[in-house]
Structure formats: structure tokens, C-alpha cells
C-alpha positions as CSV (number, residue, x, y, z in Angstrom):
1,M,6.5,32.7,-0.3
2,K,6.2,28.7,0.5
3,T,8.9,27.7,3.0
4,L,10.8,24.3,1.8
5,A,10.8,21.7,4.0
6,K,14.1,19.9,5.2
7,S,15.4,17.2,3.1
8,F,18.6,15.6,3.9
9,F,19.4,13.8,6.3
10,T,22.4,11.4,8.1
11,V,21.8,9.0,10.6
12,N,25.0,7.7,12.4
13,L,25.3,4.0,13.1
14,S,28.0,1.7,15.3
15,T,28.0,-1.3,14.4
16,N,29.3,-4.4,16.7
17,E,29.4,-7.1,14.8
18,K,31.1,-8.7,11.4
19,Q,27.9,-9.3,9.9
20,S,24.8,-7.2,11.4
21,F,20.8,-5.9,10.3
22,T,19.9,-2.7,12.0
23,N,16.5,-2.5,11.8
24,L,16.2,1.7,10.3
25,D,12.2,2.1,10.5
26,R,12.3,4.2,14.0
27,D,15.3,6.9,12.5
28,L,13.2,6.9,9.2
29,G,10.3,7.9,10.4
30,D,11.7,10.5,12.6
31,I,13.4,11.7,9.5
32,L,9.8,11.9,7.7
33,K,7.8,13.7,10.7
34,E,10.8,16.4,10.7
35,S,10.4,16.9,6.8
36,G,7.4,17.5,7.1
37,I,6.7,16.1,3.5
38,R,3.2,13.8,3.3
39,D,3.5,13.0,-0.2
40,G,6.4,11.9,-2.1
41,I,9.6,9.1,-1.5
42,M,12.1,8.4,-0.1
43,I,15.5,7.7,-0.5
44,V,18.1,5.6,1.6
45,Y,21.5,5.5,0.7
46,C,24.5,3.3,1.9
47,P,28.3,6.2,0.9
48,H,30.1,2.3,2.7
49,T,31.6,-0.3,-0.4
50,T,31.0,-2.9,2.6
51,G,27.3,-1.7,4.1
52,A,23.9,-2.1,2.0
53,I,20.0,-1.1,2.4
54,T,17.5,-3.5,1.5
55,I,14.5,-4.5,2.4
56,N,13.3,-7.5,4.6
57,E,11.1,-9.5,6.8
58,N,10.3,-7.4,10.4
59,A,8.5,-10.2,12.3
60,D,10.9,-13.2,12.4
61,P,14.5,-12.4,13.8
62,D,15.5,-15.9,11.8
63,V,15.2,-14.6,8.7
64,K,18.3,-12.3,9.6
65,T,19.8,-15.0,10.9
66,D,18.9,-17.2,7.9
67,L,20.3,-14.3,5.3
68,K,23.3,-14.0,7.3
69,Q,24.1,-17.5,6.7
70,G,23.1,-17.7,2.8
71,L,25.0,-14.7,2.4
72,N,28.2,-15.9,4.4
73,E,27.5,-19.3,2.3
74,T,27.1,-17.5,-1.2
75,F,30.3,-15.5,-0.4
76,P,32.1,-17.2,1.7
77,N,35.9,-15.3,2.8
78,K,38.5,-16.9,0.6
79,E,42.1,-16.9,1.4
80,E,43.1,-16.4,-2.3
81,Y,41.1,-13.2,-2.9
82,I,43.8,-10.5,-3.5
83,H,42.1,-7.5,-1.9
84,M,44.8,-6.5,1.0
85,E,42.2,-5.5,3.4
86,G,40.6,-9.2,3.3
87,N,37.1,-8.3,3.3
88,S,36.7,-8.8,-0.5
89,D,33.4,-11.2,0.9
90,G,31.8,-7.8,2.5
91,H,32.9,-6.1,-0.8
92,M,30.6,-9.1,-2.4
93,K,27.5,-8.9,-0.3
94,S,27.2,-5.7,-0.9
95,S,27.0,-5.3,-3.9
96,V,24.6,-7.6,-4.6
97,V,21.9,-6.3,-1.7
98,G,22.5,-2.7,-2.8
99,A,23.6,0.5,-1.7
100,S,20.0,2.5,-1.5
101,E,16.2,1.7,-1.3
102,T,13.3,3.9,-2.4
103,L,9.9,4.0,-0.7
104,I,7.0,5.8,-1.5
105,I,5.5,8.2,1.1
106,S,2.1,8.6,1.2
107,D,-0.2,10.8,3.6
108,G,2.8,11.0,5.9
109,R,4.0,7.3,5.9
110,M,6.5,5.2,4.9
111,V,4.2,2.4,2.2
112,L,5.8,-0.3,3.4
113,G,4.0,-4.3,3.4
114,T,2.7,-5.7,6.7
115,W,6.0,-7.5,7.6
116,Q,8.2,-5.3,6.0
117,S,11.1,-3.2,7.6
118,V,14.4,-1.4,6.0
119,Y,17.4,-2.5,7.2
120,F,21.4,-0.7,7.4
121,C,23.3,-4.7,6.4
122,E,27.0,-4.3,8.0
123,F,29.5,-6.7,5.8
124,D,32.4,-5.6,7.4
125,G,31.9,-4.7,11.0
126,P,32.3,-3.4,13.4
127,R,32.6,-0.1,12.3
128,S,30.9,3.0,12.6
129,R,28.8,4.1,9.8
130,K,26.6,6.8,7.9
131,V,23.5,6.4,6.3
132,H,22.0,9.0,3.9
133,V,18.6,10.1,3.2
134,K,16.8,12.7,0.9
135,V,13.1,12.9,1.3
136,M,11.3,14.4,-2.3
137,E,7.8,15.8,-2.1
138,G,6.2,15.0,-5.3
């Protein structure tokens, strides 16, 4: 009888800024190791309406600064928005960036480009957040 590997995980985060990008590579690597899955896919999912998941450059920290600036210029928080919480810009950014990313797992490793990392995107912090991860063999 085959023992099933654990396949569902949750990462708990605390963000400290209104808008930030938190590198998840270490957490995802630990999850992959714990899962025992060598080949398959990993789905990284954000269950928050003002958060998101993205894959982007990990070498130059200025990329994150430029992403913040570009998103803020594209989606400013305008007084005329009627959402009572005052975070409509965060909802827009989350919708555009997206709630999840799917990674290929090969030989026990996440398949990412040389300069790529996986990030949790905070668009309405500081907050306590969760990221759900599902690892599937295949």
C-alpha cells in the first residue's frame, strides 16, 4: 500500500507595509521537500482580495520598487471610488496581478528561470495573510 504524501500547505505571513513583495522561495522549497513529491505541479494561491501571487525577477531589488511605482501610477487610490474601506486600488492591483501561479516540479525542484522568484504581493497592508499551496504528483 502506497503512503500518500502531504499535499496541502498554508504559509502564514505578516506584512509591514501598505504595498510590498514577499519572496516565497524558501517557504515553497520547504513545502516541496516536506511533500516528498519529485515530479508534478505546485499551485500557489492567495485567498485575499487585496493580495496576489506573481513570479518576477529576484536579482535586482529595484524591480520591486519599479513594480510598486508602476502599479501605483496605473491604479491610484482616487477619492471618487465609492468602496467604503478605501482600498479600491488594492482590489484592482490584485485582480490584474492574479490570485495564483502554477509551477512545474521536476526532479524535486521548482522549475524557475535563472532570475525568477515567487512573490506574495501585498496591496493593502500591513496585515496578517495566508498563502495556500497544493503540490500534486504527475
